[in-house]
C-alpha positions as CSV (number, residue, x, y, z in Angstrom):
1,M,0.0,0.0,0.0
2,R,2.9,2.3,0.6
3,T,3.8,2.1,-3.1
4,V,0.2,2.9,-4.1
5,R,0.3,5.9,-1.8
6,N,3.6,7.1,-3.2
7,T,2.2,6.8,-6.7
8,V,-0.9,8.9,-5.7
9,D,1.3,11.5,-4.1
10,T,2.9,12.1,-7.5
11,G,-0.5,13.3,-8.8
12,R,-1.5,10.1,-10.6
13,T,-4.9,8.5,-10.2
14,V,-4.9,5.0,-8.9
15,V,-8.0,2.7,-8.9
16,C,-8.1,-0.3,-6.6
17,T,-10.6,-3.0,-6.0
18,I,-10.5,-4.2,-2.4
19,H,-12.6,-6.7,-0.5
20,Q,-12.9,-6.4,3.3
21,P,-9.7,-4.4,3.9
22,S,-8.2,-3.8,7.4
23,I,-8.8,-0.4,8.9
24,D,-5.3,0.7,8.0
25,I,-5.6,-0.2,4.4
26,F,-9.1,1.2,4.1
27,E,-8.1,4.6,5.6
28,A,-5.1,4.8,3.2
29,F,-7.6,5.7,0.5
30,D,-8.8,9.2,-0.1
31,E,-12.0,8.4,-1.9
32,L,-14.4,5.6,-2.4
33,L,-16.9,4.5,-5.1
34,L,-19.2,1.9,-3.5
35,M,-21.7,0.0,-5.7
36,K,-24.4,-2.4,-4.8
37,R,-25.3,-5.6,-6.7
38,G,-26.1,-4.6,-10.2
39,G,-23.5,-1.9,-10.4
40,R,-25.6,1.0,-9.0
41,V,-23.6,3.5,-7.0
42,I,-24.6,4.0,-3.3
43,Y,-21.7,6.2,-2.3
44,G,-19.1,8.2,-4.1
45,G,-16.7,10.7,-2.6
46,K,-14.1,11.4,0.1
47,L,-13.8,9.1,3.1
48,G,-12.5,11.8,5.4
49,L,-10.2,11.5,8.4
50,H,-10.9,8.2,10.1
51,S,-13.7,7.7,7.4
52,R,-15.8,10.4,9.1
53,I,-17.5,11.6,5.9
54,L,-18.5,8.1,4.9
55,I,-19.7,7.2,8.4
56,D,-21.7,10.5,8.8
57,Y,-23.3,9.9,5.4
58,F,-24.6,6.4,6.2
59,Q,-25.5,7.2,9.8
60,G,-27.6,10.1,8.4
61,I,-29.9,7.6,6.8
62,N,-32.8,6.7,9.1
63,G,-32.6,3.1,10.3
64,V,-28.9,2.5,9.6
65,P,-27.3,1.3,12.8
66,P,-24.4,3.4,14.1
67,I,-20.8,2.2,14.0
68,R,-19.4,0.9,17.2
69,D,-16.2,2.6,18.6
70,G,-13.1,1.0,17.2
71,Y,-15.0,-1.0,14.6
72,N,-13.6,-1.3,11.1
73,P,-15.5,1.3,9.0
74,A,-15.1,-0.9,5.8
75,T,-16.7,-3.8,7.5
76,W,-19.5,-1.7,9.0
77,M,-20.2,-0.1,5.6
78,L,-20.6,-3.5,4.0
79,E,-22.8,-4.7,6.8
80,V,-25.2,-1.7,6.8
81,T,-25.6,-1.5,3.0
82,T,-26.9,-5.0,2.3
83,A,-30.2,-5.8,0.6
84,S,-31.6,-7.0,3.9
85,V,-30.9,-3.6,5.5
86,E,-32.5,-1.9,2.5
87,E,-35.6,-4.1,3.0
88,K,-35.7,-3.4,6.7
89,I,-35.5,0.4,6.4
90,Q,-37.6,0.3,3.2
91,A,-35.1,2.3,1.2
92,D,-33.0,1.9,-1.9
93,F,-29.4,3.1,-1.1
94,A,-28.8,4.0,-4.8
95,E,-31.9,6.2,-4.9
96,L,-30.9,7.8,-1.6
97,Y,-27.5,8.5,-2.9
98,V,-28.6,10.2,-6.2
99,T,-30.8,12.5,-4.2
100,S,-28.2,13.3,-1.5
101,K,-25.9,16.3,-0.9
102,Q,-23.1,13.8,-1.2
103,Y,-24.0,13.1,-4.8
104,R,-24.1,16.8,-5.7
């Protein structure tokens, strides 16, 4: 990951696909494009320091359970954006995203 960060710091854009990263690896990224099954975007943008922007976005959705202290934000994000959570809160994360301030 250090090599990836060094490449980014030279002004180049780097795109990575990651699956359930550790906190350290996840927070090495500046921005995230999160898609649900079918390829619809449910989050796009900066993560923020300690993933605060991402966390605030999803915690701002009624019914999304808050992240526990010290919990991996990448794991939490994947847990709270499942189809079963969408069904429980009766919302489509892709629709919520395209009508959000985060999208604009």
